C-alpha positions as a Markdown table, in Angstrom:
| # | Residue | x | y | z |
|---|---|---|---|---|
| 1 | Met | 8.2 | 100.2 | -77.5 |
| 2 | Ala | 4.9 | 101.5 | -76.0 |
| 3 | Arg | 4.5 | 101.0 | -72.2 |
| 4 | Arg | 1.8 | 98.5 | -71.4 |
| 5 | Val | -0.7 | 99.8 | -68.8 |
| 6 | Gly | -3.7 | 98.5 | -67.0 |
| 7 | Ile | -6.9 | 100.6 | -66.5 |
| 8 | Tyr | -8.6 | 100.4 | -63.1 |
| 9 | Thr | -12.3 | 101.4 | -62.9 |
| 10 | Arg | -14.5 | 101.2 | -59.8 |
| 11 | Ile | -17.8 | 102.5 | -58.6 |
| 12 | Ser | -19.2 | 101.9 | -55.1 |
| 13 | Arg | -22.9 | 101.5 | -56.0 |
| 14 | Asp | -24.5 | 100.5 | -59.2 |
| 15 | Asp | -28.2 | 100.1 | -58.3 |
| 16 | Glu | -29.3 | 99.7 | -61.9 |
| 17 | Gly | -26.7 | 97.1 | -62.6 |
| 18 | Asp | -25.9 | 98.5 | -66.1 |
| 19 | Ala | -22.2 | 99.4 | -65.3 |
| 20 | Leu | -22.5 | 102.8 | -67.1 |
| 21 | Gly | -20.4 | 104.5 | -64.5 |
| 22 | Val | -17.3 | 102.3 | -64.9 |
| 23 | Ala | -17.8 | 102.4 | -68.7 |
| 24 | Arg | -17.5 | 106.2 | -68.6 |
| 25 | Gln | -14.4 | 105.9 | -66.5 |
| 26 | Gln | -12.8 | 103.4 | -68.9 |
| 27 | Gln | -13.4 | 105.7 | -71.9 |
| 28 | Asp | -11.7 | 108.7 | -70.2 |
| 29 | Cys | -8.8 | 106.5 | -69.0 |
| 30 | Glu | -8.3 | 105.1 | -72.5 |
| 31 | Arg | -8.2 | 108.6 | -73.9 |
| 32 | Leu | -5.5 | 109.6 | -71.4 |
| 33 | Ala | -3.5 | 106.5 | -72.2 |
| 34 | Asp | -3.6 | 107.4 | -75.9 |
| 35 | Leu | -2.3 | 110.9 | -75.1 |
| 36 | Arg | 0.6 | 109.4 | -73.2 |
| 37 | Ser | 1.3 | 106.9 | -76.0 |
| 38 | Trp | 0.7 | 104.0 | -73.7 |
| 39 | Gln | -0.8 | 100.7 | -74.8 |
| 40 | Thr | -3.8 | 99.5 | -72.8 |
| 41 | Val | -3.5 | 95.8 | -72.3 |
| 42 | Lys | -6.2 | 95.1 | -69.6 |
| 43 | Val | -9.1 | 96.7 | -67.8 |
| 44 | Tyr | -9.6 | 95.9 | -64.1 |
| 45 | Glu | -13.2 | 96.6 | -63.2 |
| 46 | Asp | -14.7 | 96.5 | -59.7 |
| 47 | Asn | -18.3 | 97.5 | -60.3 |
| 48 | Asp | -20.6 | 98.0 | -57.4 |
| 49 | Val | -17.7 | 97.4 | -54.9 |
| 50 | Ser | -16.7 | 99.6 | -52.0 |
| 51 | Ala | -13.1 | 100.7 | -51.4 |
| 52 | Phe | -13.9 | 102.0 | -47.9 |
| 53 | Lys | -15.3 | 98.9 | -46.2 |
| 54 | Arg | -12.6 | 96.9 | -44.6 |
| 55 | Asn | -14.3 | 93.5 | -45.0 |
| 56 | Val | -14.8 | 93.9 | -48.8 |
| 57 | Val | -12.3 | 92.2 | -51.1 |
| 58 | Arg | -11.8 | 93.9 | -54.4 |
| 59 | Asp | -11.0 | 91.0 | -56.7 |
| 60 | Glu | -9.9 | 93.0 | -59.7 |
| 61 | Phe | -7.8 | 95.4 | -57.5 |
| 62 | Glu | -6.0 | 92.4 | -56.0 |
| 63 | Leu | -5.4 | 91.0 | -59.5 |
| 64 | Met | -4.0 | 94.3 | -60.7 |
| 65 | Leu | -1.5 | 94.5 | -57.8 |
| 66 | Lys | -0.4 | 90.9 | -58.6 |
| 67 | Asp | 0.1 | 91.7 | -62.3 |
| 68 | Leu | 1.9 | 94.9 | -61.5 |
| 69 | Arg | 4.3 | 93.2 | -59.1 |
| 70 | Ala | 4.9 | 90.4 | -61.6 |
| 71 | Gly | 5.7 | 92.8 | -64.4 |
| 72 | Leu | 2.8 | 91.9 | -66.6 |
| 73 | Ile | 1.8 | 95.6 | -66.8 |
| 74 | Asp | 4.1 | 98.7 | -66.7 |
| 75 | Gly | 1.7 | 101.0 | -64.9 |
| 76 | Ile | -1.8 | 102.0 | -64.0 |
| 77 | Val | -4.3 | 104.6 | -65.3 |
| 78 | Ala | -7.3 | 105.4 | -63.1 |
| 79 | Tyr | -10.0 | 108.1 | -63.3 |
| 80 | Asp | -9.3 | 109.4 | -59.9 |
| 81 | Leu | -7.1 | 108.4 | -56.9 |
| 82 | Asp | -10.1 | 107.7 | -54.8 |
| 83 | Arg | -11.2 | 105.1 | -57.3 |
| 84 | Leu | -8.0 | 103.2 | -56.5 |
| 85 | Ala | -7.9 | 103.6 | -52.7 |
| 86 | Arg | -10.0 | 105.0 | -49.9 |
| 87 | Gln | -8.1 | 103.2 | -47.2 |
| 88 | Pro | -4.5 | 104.3 | -46.5 |
| 89 | Arg | -3.4 | 100.7 | -46.2 |
| 90 | Asp | -4.4 | 100.0 | -49.8 |
| 91 | Leu | -2.5 | 103.0 | -51.0 |
| 92 | Glu | 0.6 | 101.9 | -49.1 |
| 93 | Arg | 0.4 | 98.4 | -50.7 |
| 94 | Leu | 0.4 | 100.2 | -54.1 |
| 95 | Ile | 3.3 | 102.5 | -53.2 |
| 96 | Glu | 5.3 | 99.5 | -52.0 |
| 97 | Ile | 5.2 | 98.0 | -55.5 |
| 98 | Tyr | 6.2 | 101.4 | -57.0 |
| 99 | Asp | 9.2 | 101.4 | -54.6 |
| 100 | Glu | 10.2 | 97.9 | -55.9 |
| 101 | Arg | 9.8 | 98.9 | -59.6 |
| 102 | Pro | 10.8 | 102.6 | -59.9 |
| 103 | Arg | 10.1 | 102.9 | -63.7 |
| 104 | Leu | 6.4 | 102.1 | -63.3 |
| 105 | Glu | 3.9 | 104.6 | -64.9 |
| 106 | Phe | 1.0 | 106.1 | -63.1 |
| 107 | Ala | -1.7 | 108.6 | -64.1 |
| 108 | Thr | -5.2 | 109.8 | -63.2 |
| 109 | Val | -7.7 | 111.7 | -65.4 |
| 110 | Thr | -8.8 | 114.2 | -62.8 |
| 111 | Asn | -5.4 | 115.4 | -61.4 |
| 112 | Asp | -1.7 | 115.2 | -62.1 |
| 113 | Ile | -0.4 | 113.0 | -59.3 |
| 114 | Asn | 2.4 | 110.4 | -59.9 |
| 115 | Ile | 3.0 | 108.0 | -57.0 |
| 116 | Gly | 6.2 | 107.1 | -58.7 |
| 117 | Thr | 7.8 | 110.3 | -57.2 |
| 118 | Pro | 8.3 | 111.3 | -53.6 |
| 119 | Asp | 6.2 | 114.5 | -53.9 |
| 120 | Gly | 3.4 | 112.6 | -55.7 |
| 121 | Arg | 3.3 | 110.0 | -52.9 |
| 122 | Thr | 3.1 | 112.6 | -50.2 |
| 123 | Met | 0.2 | 114.3 | -52.1 |
| 124 | Ala | -1.5 | 110.9 | -52.7 |
| 125 | Arg | -1.3 | 110.1 | -48.9 |
| 126 | Ile | -3.0 | 113.4 | -48.1 |
| 127 | Met | -5.7 | 112.9 | -50.7 |
| 128 | Val | -6.5 | 109.4 | -49.6 |
| 129 | Ala | -6.6 | 110.5 | -45.9 |
| 130 | Phe | -9.2 | 113.2 | -46.9 |
| 131 | Ala | -11.1 | 110.7 | -49.0 |
| 132 | Asn | -11.1 | 108.3 | -46.0 |
| 133 | Lys | -12.5 | 111.0 | -43.8 |
| 134 | Ser | -15.1 | 111.9 | -46.3 |
| 135 | Ser | -16.2 | 108.2 | -46.4 |
| 136 | His | -16.4 | 108.1 | -42.6 |
| 137 | Asp | -18.5 | 111.3 | -42.5 |
| 138 | Ala | -20.9 | 109.9 | -45.2 |
| 139 | Ser | -21.1 | 106.6 | -43.4 |
| 140 | Arg | -22.0 | 108.4 | -40.1 |
| 141 | Arg | -24.7 | 110.4 | -41.8 |
| 142 | Ile | -26.1 | 107.4 | -43.5 |
| 143 | Arg | -26.2 | 105.4 | -40.2 |
| 144 | Arg | -28.0 | 108.3 | -38.5 |
| 145 | Lys | -30.5 | 108.6 | -41.3 |
| 146 | His | -31.2 | 104.8 | -41.2 |
| 147 | Leu | -31.7 | 105.0 | -37.4 |
| 148 | Glu | -34.1 | 107.8 | -37.8 |
| 149 | Leu | -36.1 | 105.8 | -40.4 |
| 150 | Ala | -36.0 | 102.8 | -38.2 |
| 151 | Gln | -37.4 | 104.8 | -35.2 |
| 152 | Gln | -40.2 | 106.0 | -37.4 |
| 153 | Gly | -41.0 | 102.4 | -38.5 |
| 154 | Lys | -40.1 | 103.1 | -42.1 |
| 155 | Asp | -38.5 | 100.4 | -44.3 |
| 156 | Ser | -34.8 | 100.5 | -45.1 |
| 157 | Gly | -35.1 | 99.9 | -48.8 |
| 158 | Gly | -33.2 | 97.4 | -50.9 |
| 159 | Pro | -34.4 | 94.0 | -52.2 |
| 160 | Ala | -37.6 | 92.8 | -50.7 |
| 161 | Pro | -37.1 | 90.1 | -47.9 |
| 162 | Tyr | -38.5 | 86.7 | -48.7 |
| 163 | Gly | -42.2 | 86.8 | -47.8 |
| 164 | Trp | -42.9 | 90.1 | -49.3 |
| 165 | Arg | -43.6 | 91.2 | -52.9 |
| 166 | Lys | -40.6 | 92.2 | -55.0 |
| 167 | Asp | -42.5 | 95.2 | -56.4 |
| 168 | Asp | -43.9 | 96.4 | -53.0 |
| 169 | Arg | -41.9 | 95.6 | -49.8 |
| 170 | Ser | -44.9 | 96.5 | -47.7 |
| 171 | Lys | -47.2 | 93.9 | -49.2 |
| 172 | Val | -47.1 | 90.2 | -48.3 |
| 173 | Asp | -46.3 | 87.7 | -51.1 |
| 174 | Pro | -49.1 | 85.0 | -50.5 |
| 175 | Glu | -47.1 | 82.1 | -51.9 |
| 176 | Ala | -43.9 | 82.9 | -50.0 |
| 177 | Ala | -45.9 | 83.6 | -46.8 |
| 178 | Lys | -47.5 | 80.2 | -47.1 |
| 179 | Ala | -44.1 | 78.5 | -47.5 |
| 180 | Ile | -42.9 | 80.3 | -44.4 |
| 181 | Arg | -45.9 | 79.3 | -42.2 |
| 182 | Glu | -45.6 | 75.7 | -43.4 |
| 183 | Ala | -41.9 | 75.6 | -42.5 |
| 184 | Gln | -42.7 | 77.2 | -39.1 |
| 185 | Arg | -45.3 | 74.6 | -38.4 |
| 186 | Glu | -42.8 | 71.9 | -39.3 |
| 187 | Ile | -40.3 | 73.4 | -36.8 |
| 188 | Leu | -42.9 | 73.2 | -34.1 |
| 189 | Thr | -43.5 | 69.5 | -34.9 |
| 190 | Gly | -39.8 | 68.7 | -34.5 |
| 191 | Val | -38.6 | 68.9 | -38.1 |
| 192 | Arg | -35.0 | 70.1 | -38.5 |
| 193 | Ile | -34.1 | 73.3 | -40.3 |
| 194 | Gly | -31.7 | 71.2 | -42.4 |
| 195 | Thr | -34.6 | 69.1 | -43.7 |
| 196 | Ile | -36.6 | 72.1 | -44.5 |
| 197 | Arg | -33.6 | 73.8 | -46.2 |
| 198 | Asn | -33.1 | 70.8 | -48.5 |
| 199 | Arg | -36.7 | 70.9 | -49.6 |
| 200 | Trp | -36.6 | 74.6 | -50.1 |
| 201 | Gln | -33.5 | 74.2 | -52.2 |
| 202 | Glu | -35.2 | 71.7 | -54.4 |
| 203 | Gln | -38.3 | 73.9 | -54.8 |
| 204 | Gly | -36.3 | 77.1 | -55.4 |
| 205 | Leu | -37.8 | 78.9 | -52.3 |
| 206 | Gly | -36.2 | 81.5 | -50.1 |
| 207 | His | -34.4 | 83.6 | -52.7 |
| 208 | Pro | -31.0 | 81.9 | -52.3 |
| 209 | Arg | -28.1 | 84.2 | -53.2 |
| 210 | Gln | -27.1 | 84.1 | -56.8 |
| 211 | Gly | -24.3 | 81.7 | -57.5 |
| 212 | Thr | -24.7 | 79.7 | -54.4 |
| 213 | Lys | -25.4 | 76.0 | -54.7 |
| 214 | Arg | -27.0 | 75.6 | -51.3 |
| 215 | Met | -29.0 | 77.8 | -49.0 |
| 216 | Ala | -27.2 | 78.6 | -45.8 |
| 217 | His | -28.6 | 77.2 | -42.5 |
| 218 | His | -28.5 | 80.6 | -40.8 |
| 219 | His | -30.2 | 82.2 | -43.8 |
| 220 | Leu | -33.3 | 80.0 | -43.5 |
| 221 | Glu | -33.3 | 80.3 | -39.7 |
| 222 | His | -33.4 | 84.1 | -40.2 |
| 223 | Ile | -36.3 | 83.9 | -42.6 |
| 224 | Leu | -38.3 | 81.8 | -40.2 |
| 225 | Thr | -37.6 | 83.9 | -37.0 |
| 226 | Ser | -37.1 | 87.5 | -38.3 |
| 227 | Pro | -38.9 | 90.1 | -36.2 |
| 228 | Arg | -40.1 | 91.6 | -39.5 |
| 229 | Leu | -42.6 | 88.6 | -39.6 |
| 230 | Val | -44.6 | 90.1 | -36.8 |
| 231 | Gly | -44.1 | 93.7 | -37.9 |
| 232 | Tyr | -41.3 | 94.7 | -35.5 |
| 233 | Arg | -38.7 | 97.2 | -36.8 |
| 234 | Thr | -35.1 | 96.3 | -36.3 |
| 235 | Tyr | -31.8 | 98.2 | -36.4 |
| 236 | His | -28.6 | 96.3 | -36.9 |
| 237 | Gly | -30.4 | 93.1 | -36.1 |
| 238 | Glu | -31.9 | 94.3 | -32.8 |
| 239 | Ile | -35.6 | 95.1 | -32.2 |
| 240 | Leu | -36.1 | 98.8 | -31.6 |
| 241 | Tyr | -38.3 | 99.9 | -28.7 |
| 242 | Gln | -40.1 | 103.1 | -27.9 |
| 243 | Asp | -39.7 | 105.0 | -24.7 |
| 244 | Asp | -42.7 | 103.2 | -23.2 |
| 245 | Gly | -41.0 | 99.8 | -23.8 |
| 246 | Gln | -43.3 | 98.8 | -26.8 |
| 247 | Pro | -41.6 | 97.6 | -30.0 |
| 248 | Val | -41.5 | 100.0 | -32.9 |
| 249 | Met | -43.9 | 98.7 | -35.6 |
| 250 | Gly | -42.9 | 98.8 | -39.2 |
| 251 | Glu | -45.0 | 100.1 | -42.1 |
| 252 | Trp | -45.6 | 96.7 | -43.7 |
| 253 | Glu | -48.0 | 93.8 | -43.5 |
| 254 | Pro | -47.0 | 91.2 | -40.9 |
| 255 | Ile | -47.0 | 87.5 | -41.8 |
| 256 | Asn | -47.2 | 86.0 | -38.2 |
| 257 | Thr | -49.1 | 86.8 | -35.1 |
| 258 | Leu | -47.1 | 87.5 | -32.0 |
| 259 | Glu | -48.0 | 84.1 | -30.6 |
| 260 | Glu | -46.9 | 82.2 | -33.7 |
| 261 | Trp | -43.6 | 84.1 | -34.0 |
| 262 | Glu | -42.7 | 83.7 | -30.3 |
| 263 | Ala | -43.5 | 80.0 | -30.5 |
| 264 | Val | -41.2 | 79.4 | -33.4 |
| 265 | Arg | -38.3 | 81.5 | -32.0 |
| 266 | Thr | -38.6 | 79.8 | -28.6 |
| 267 | Ala | -38.7 | 76.3 | -30.2 |
| 268 | Ile | -35.5 | 77.0 | -32.2 |
| 269 | Thr | -33.7 | 78.6 | -29.2 |
| 270 | Glu | -34.5 | 75.6 | -26.9 |
| 271 | Arg | -33.4 | 73.1 | -29.5 |
| 272 | Lys | -30.0 | 74.9 | -29.9 |
| 273 | Gln | -29.6 | 74.9 | -26.1 |
| 274 | Lys | -30.3 | 71.1 | -25.9 |
| 275 | Gln | -27.8 | 70.5 | -28.7 |
| 276 | Lys | -25.2 | 72.5 | -27.0 |
| 277 | Gln | -25.9 | 71.0 | -23.6 |
| 278 | Phe | -26.2 | 67.3 | -24.5 |
| 279 | Gly | -24.4 | 67.3 | -27.9 |
| 280 | Lys | -27.5 | 65.6 | -29.3 |
| 281 | Ser | -27.8 | 65.4 | -33.1 |
| 282 | Tyr | -31.3 | 65.7 | -34.5 |
| 283 | Ala | -30.4 | 64.3 | -37.9 |
| 284 | Arg | -32.3 | 61.1 | -38.5 |
| 285 | Lys | -32.7 | 59.0 | -41.7 |
| 286 | Tyr | -34.8 | 56.1 | -40.3 |
| 287 | Leu | -38.0 | 56.1 | -38.3 |
| 288 | Leu | -36.8 | 53.8 | -35.5 |
| 289 | Ser | -33.3 | 55.3 | -35.2 |
| 290 | Gly | -32.7 | 55.8 | -31.5 |
| 291 | Ile | -36.1 | 54.1 | -30.7 |
| 292 | Ala | -35.5 | 50.4 | -31.7 |
| 293 | Arg | -33.6 | 48.2 | -29.3 |
| 294 | Cys | -32.1 | 44.7 | -29.6 |
| 295 | Gly | -34.2 | 42.0 | -28.0 |
| 296 | Leu | -31.0 | 40.2 | -26.7 |
| 297 | Cys | -28.7 | 42.9 | -25.4 |
| 298 | Lys | -31.2 | 45.9 | -25.3 |
| 299 | Thr | -28.7 | 48.1 | -27.1 |
| 300 | Lys | -30.1 | 50.8 | -29.4 |
| 301 | Ile | -30.4 | 49.6 | -33.0 |
| 302 | Arg | -29.6 | 51.8 | -35.9 |
| 303 | Gly | -30.7 | 51.8 | -39.5 |
| 304 | Gln | -28.2 | 50.8 | -42.2 |
| 305 | Ile | -28.7 | 51.6 | -45.9 |
| 306 | Asn | -28.3 | 48.7 | -48.5 |
| 307 | Gln | -25.7 | 50.1 | -50.9 |
| 308 | Arg | -26.7 | 47.6 | -53.6 |
| 309 | Trp | -30.3 | 48.5 | -53.6 |
| 310 | Gln | -31.7 | 50.0 | -56.8 |
| 311 | Pro | -35.2 | 51.4 | -57.5 |
| 312 | Gly | -37.5 | 48.6 | -58.5 |
| 313 | Ser | -35.3 | 46.0 | -56.8 |
| 314 | Lys | -36.8 | 43.3 | -54.5 |
| 315 | Ala | -33.9 | 43.7 | -52.1 |
| 316 | Ala | -34.3 | 45.6 | -48.8 |
| 317 | Arg | -33.7 | 49.3 | -49.0 |
| 318 | Tyr | -32.4 | 49.4 | -45.5 |
| 319 | Thr | -32.3 | 47.2 | -42.4 |
| 320 | Tyr | -32.2 | 47.7 | -38.6 |
| 321 | Gln | -29.1 | 46.0 | -37.2 |
| 322 | Cys | -27.7 | 45.5 | -33.7 |
| 323 | Ser | -24.1 | 46.5 | -34.3 |
| 324 | Val | -21.0 | 45.4 | -32.4 |
| 325 | Val | -19.4 | 48.8 | -33.3 |
| 326 | Asn | -22.1 | 50.5 | -31.2 |
| 327 | Gly | -21.6 | 48.2 | -28.2 |
| 328 | Gly | -24.3 | 45.7 | -29.2 |
| 329 | Cys | -24.2 | 41.9 | -29.6 |
| 330 | Gly | -24.5 | 42.0 | -33.4 |
| 331 | Lys | -27.0 | 39.1 | -33.4 |
| 332 | Val | -30.3 | 40.8 | -34.3 |
| 333 | Gly | -31.3 | 42.4 | -37.6 |
| 334 | Arg | -34.5 | 43.0 | -39.5 |
| 335 | Val | -35.6 | 44.5 | -42.9 |
| 336 | Gly | -36.7 | 48.1 | -42.2 |
| 337 | Asp | -39.7 | 48.7 | -44.4 |
| 338 | Pro | -42.2 | 46.2 | -42.9 |
| 339 | Val | -41.1 | 47.1 | -39.3 |
| 340 | Asp | -41.8 | 50.8 | -40.0 |
| 341 | Arg | -45.2 | 50.1 | -41.6 |
| 342 | Met | -46.2 | 47.9 | -38.7 |
| 343 | Ile | -45.2 | 50.5 | -36.0 |
| 344 | Ala | -46.9 | 53.3 | -38.0 |
| 345 | Gln | -50.1 | 51.3 | -38.2 |
| 346 | Leu | -50.1 | 50.5 | -34.4 |
| 347 | Val | -49.3 | 54.1 | -33.4 |
| 348 | Leu | -51.9 | 55.7 | -35.7 |
| 349 | Glu | -54.6 | 53.3 | -34.4 |
| 350 | Glu | -53.7 | 54.0 | -30.8 |
| 351 | Gln | -53.8 | 57.8 | -31.3 |
| 352 | Arg | -57.2 | 57.6 | -33.1 |
| 353 | Thr | -58.5 | 55.7 | -30.1 |
| 354 | Arg | -57.1 | 58.3 | -27.7 |
| 355 | Ala | -58.5 | 61.1 | -29.8 |
| 356 | Ala | -62.0 | 59.7 | -29.5 |
| 357 | Val | -61.9 | 60.8 | -25.8 |
| 358 | Lys | -61.4 | 64.5 | -26.2 |
| 359 | Gly | -59.7 | 66.4 | -23.4 |
| 360 | Thr | -60.2 | 69.9 | -22.2 |
| 361 | Pro | -59.2 | 72.4 | -24.9 |
| 362 | Leu | -56.1 | 74.5 | -24.2 |
| 363 | Asp | -56.7 | 78.1 | -23.2 |
| 364 | Gln | -55.8 | 80.2 | -26.3 |
| 365 | Arg | -54.7 | 83.2 | -24.2 |
| 366 | Trp | -51.8 | 83.5 | -21.9 |
| 367 | Pro | -53.4 | 84.1 | -18.4 |
| 368 | Arg | -50.8 | 86.7 | -17.3 |
| 369 | Glu | -51.2 | 89.0 | -20.3 |
| 370 | Asp | -52.8 | 91.8 | -18.2 |
| 371 | Gln | -50.0 | 91.6 | -15.7 |
| 372 | Leu | -47.4 | 92.1 | -18.5 |
| 373 | Glu | -49.4 | 95.0 | -19.9 |
| 374 | Gln | -49.5 | 96.6 | -16.4 |
| 375 | Ile | -45.7 | 96.3 | -16.1 |
| 376 | Asn | -45.2 | 97.9 | -19.5 |
| 377 | Gln | -47.4 | 100.8 | -18.4 |
| 378 | Asp | -45.4 | 101.1 | -15.2 |
| 379 | Val | -42.1 | 101.3 | -17.1 |
| 380 | Ala | -43.6 | 104.0 | -19.5 |
| 381 | Gln | -44.8 | 106.0 | -16.5 |
| 382 | Leu | -41.5 | 105.9 | -14.8 |
| 383 | Val | -39.7 | 107.1 | -18.0 |
| 384 | Glu | -42.2 | 109.9 | -18.5 |
| 385 | Ala | -42.0 | 111.0 | -14.8 |
| 386 | Glu | -38.2 | 111.4 | -15.2 |
| 387 | Arg | -38.6 | 113.3 | -18.5 |
| 388 | Ser | -41.1 | 115.7 | -16.9 |
| 389 | Lys | -38.8 | 116.2 | -13.9 |
| 390 | Gln | -41.3 | 114.6 | -11.4 |
| 391 | Ile | -38.5 | 112.2 | -10.3 |
| 392 | Thr | -34.7 | 112.3 | -10.6 |
| 393 | Val | -32.6 | 110.2 | -12.9 |
| 394 | Ala | -31.2 | 108.5 | -9.7 |
| 395 | Thr | -34.7 | 107.6 | -8.6 |
| 396 | Leu | -35.5 | 106.3 | -12.1 |
| 397 | Leu | -32.4 | 104.0 | -12.1 |
| 398 | Gln | -33.3 | 102.6 | -8.7 |
| 399 | Leu | -36.9 | 101.7 | -9.7 |
| 400 | Leu | -36.5 | 100.8 | -13.3 |
| 401 | Pro | -34.2 | 97.7 | -13.2 |
| 402 | Ala | -36.7 | 95.6 | -11.1 |
| 403 | Lys | -39.6 | 96.5 | -13.4 |
| 404 | Glu | -37.5 | 95.6 | -16.5 |
| 405 | Arg | -36.4 | 92.3 | -15.0 |
| 406 | Glu | -40.0 | 91.4 | -14.2 |
| 407 | Arg | -41.1 | 92.4 | -17.7 |
| 408 | Asp | -38.4 | 90.3 | -19.3 |
| 409 | Glu | -39.3 | 87.3 | -17.2 |
| 410 | Leu | -43.0 | 87.6 | -18.2 |
| 411 | Arg | -42.1 | 87.9 | -21.8 |
| 412 | Leu | -40.1 | 84.7 | -21.6 |
| 413 | Glu | -42.9 | 82.9 | -19.9 |
| 414 | Arg | -45.4 | 84.1 | -22.5 |
| 415 | Ala | -43.1 | 82.9 | -25.3 |
| 416 | Arg | -42.9 | 79.4 | -23.7 |
| 417 | Phe | -46.7 | 79.3 | -23.2 |
| 418 | Tyr | -47.3 | 80.1 | -26.9 |
| 419 | Lys | -44.6 | 77.7 | -28.0 |
| 420 | Glu | -46.3 | 74.8 | -26.2 |
| 421 | Leu | -49.7 | 75.9 | -27.4 |
| 422 | Lys | -48.6 | 76.1 | -31.1 |
| 423 | Gln | -46.7 | 72.9 | -30.8 |
| 424 | Ala | -49.8 | 71.1 | -29.5 |
| 425 | Glu | -51.8 | 72.6 | -32.4 |
| 426 | Ala | -49.2 | 71.5 | -35.0 |
| 427 | Lys | -48.7 | 68.0 | -33.6 |
| 428 | Gly | -52.3 | 67.2 | -32.7 |
| 429 | Asp | -53.9 | 66.4 | -36.1 |
| 430 | Thr | -52.7 | 62.9 | -36.8 |
| 431 | Thr | -56.0 | 61.0 | -36.5 |
| 432 | Asn | -56.8 | 61.1 | -40.2 |
| 433 | Leu | -53.3 | 60.1 | -41.5 |
| 434 | Thr | -53.0 | 56.8 | -43.4 |
| 435 | Val | -49.8 | 54.8 | -43.1 |
| 436 | Asp | -48.7 | 55.8 | -46.6 |
| 437 | Glu | -49.3 | 59.5 | -45.7 |
| 438 | Phe | -47.4 | 59.0 | -42.4 |
| 439 | Leu | -44.4 | 57.6 | -44.2 |
| 440 | Thr | -44.1 | 60.6 | -46.6 |
| 441 | Leu | -43.7 | 63.0 | -43.6 |
| 442 | Pro | -40.2 | 64.2 | -42.7 |
| 443 | Val | -38.6 | 61.6 | -40.5 |
| 444 | Glu | -38.3 | 64.0 | -37.6 |
| 445 | Arg | -42.1 | 64.4 | -37.7 |
| 446 | Gln | -42.6 | 60.7 | -37.9 |
| 447 | Gln | -40.5 | 60.2 | -34.8 |
| 448 | Glu | -42.4 | 62.9 | -32.9 |
| 449 | Ile | -45.7 | 61.0 | -33.6 |
| 450 | Val | -44.2 | 57.6 | -32.6 |
| 451 | Leu | -42.6 | 58.9 | -29.4 |
| 452 | His | -46.0 | 60.4 | -28.4 |
| 453 | Ser | -47.2 | 56.8 | -28.0 |
| 454 | Leu | -44.1 | 54.6 | -27.6 |
| 455 | Thr | -40.9 | 54.7 | -25.5 |
| 456 | Ala | -39.1 | 52.0 | -27.5 |
| 457 | Val | -39.5 | 49.1 | -29.9 |
| 458 | Ile | -37.9 | 45.8 | -29.0 |
| 459 | Ile | -36.8 | 43.7 | -32.0 |
| 460 | His | -36.4 | 40.1 | -31.1 |
| 461 | Pro | -34.2 | 37.6 | -32.9 |
| 462 | Ala | -35.8 | 35.7 | -35.8 |
| 463 | Gly | -33.6 | 32.6 | -35.7 |
| 464 | Arg | -31.5 | 31.0 | -38.4 |
| 465 | Gly | -32.5 | 30.8 | -42.1 |
| 466 | Arg | -34.6 | 32.9 | -44.3 |
| 467 | Arg | -38.0 | 33.7 | -42.7 |
| 468 | Lys | -41.1 | 35.8 | -43.5 |
| 469 | Phe | -41.8 | 38.9 | -41.5 |
| 470 | Asp | -43.2 | 37.9 | -38.2 |
| 471 | Pro | -45.0 | 40.8 | -36.4 |
| 472 | Ser | -44.9 | 38.9 | -33.1 |
| 473 | Leu | -41.2 | 39.4 | -32.9 |
| 474 | Ile | -41.6 | 43.2 | -32.9 |
| 475 | Glu | -42.6 | 44.4 | -29.4 |
| 476 | Pro | -43.8 | 48.0 | -29.0 |
| 477 | Val | -43.3 | 49.5 | -25.5 |
| 478 | Trp | -46.2 | 51.8 | -24.9 |
| 479 | Arg | -46.1 | 54.9 | -22.7 |
């Protein structure tokens, strides 16, 4: 009876995605199996998969080992040993199975090595060790080449990041850039990344990875804060700097100004710090969550969805309830929609009145920009002085840390300045909103607008029986 063998094919990179490389390997392996009078029962194909990277799982390789150990196949045919293994640990896992089942077959197209024999295993270990070293050497050369390209401000290749055209990574995609700027503006107005992510998911924005059902939070955060947006070149996620302390600029069109980018990054960083420090959740479903309070016990009132509500129904969609579970008296509740509309109307009218008296416009330029520029020049001059042997390395290391510390503090101050400036710009234009337009905004944005005018909303008890909505029982507490 013919021995049943599996064919394993693998190629590390298939940029075209046509799988021609693994197809050629399969043809050669099938020819060899026919010469040995073996029956090919399955082909295990890992196309565009590395065997060198430790964090990569080769699904078909793992399945082949499982089938081999279970006796579903009687051996393996591969084009070359380095198609099977480039890490010694993978080879040892394979050898262990051949130890357990001594009659297993093994063959490669390019050389006559049989890991079923002691001499073949010794030779296989040597060959895999050399293949591993070759991969290490290639990886080192590639890393050095990528660093050189990064230092020159050149792009790294690969698929275009979201925001730039797929056919030209150096040119901005206007529609994608518009979506990014709109999302950044929402971040500055207090909208959560999760809210933006859900909308992007529905609209198909952001180039989510193929096969994923939901865009990852960190993926969207990276899109909105990437240094590439302002033209900075990065290497392994870090901004590259020149000898004079200035960032290396990439050879592509930026999407943000420095002020816009720093404002968004600072806003997200500060929000994370607050969440970590206070454990505060920014997720909100209802306008007055965390704002409304019971008129009897003054406990915060939360919104509660009506599970029986259906579109077109006259029943309340949600209510505000003082809950015993949250430490309240449980005696006050109100239908949510009319309360929200009333508060929205009052707040928008108050802000229109306030806007009628215009304040002094904010300065659009950070006042210490010249000081930061001078510090950057000082750092560059110190580095150049050491390079030209005007000062020693020891002197440079004595003078440089203080300058770098001052520079970093100024950069942080500048980022906070522009964050406040851009937040004011993003939040300021509410005077022309109607109540209906207000209620279509993300709930985080609605709360930002309300809290700009109110500190709380007191909901007083309405008494027994069914009653019509009484605005006098809703008491806004103004700032």
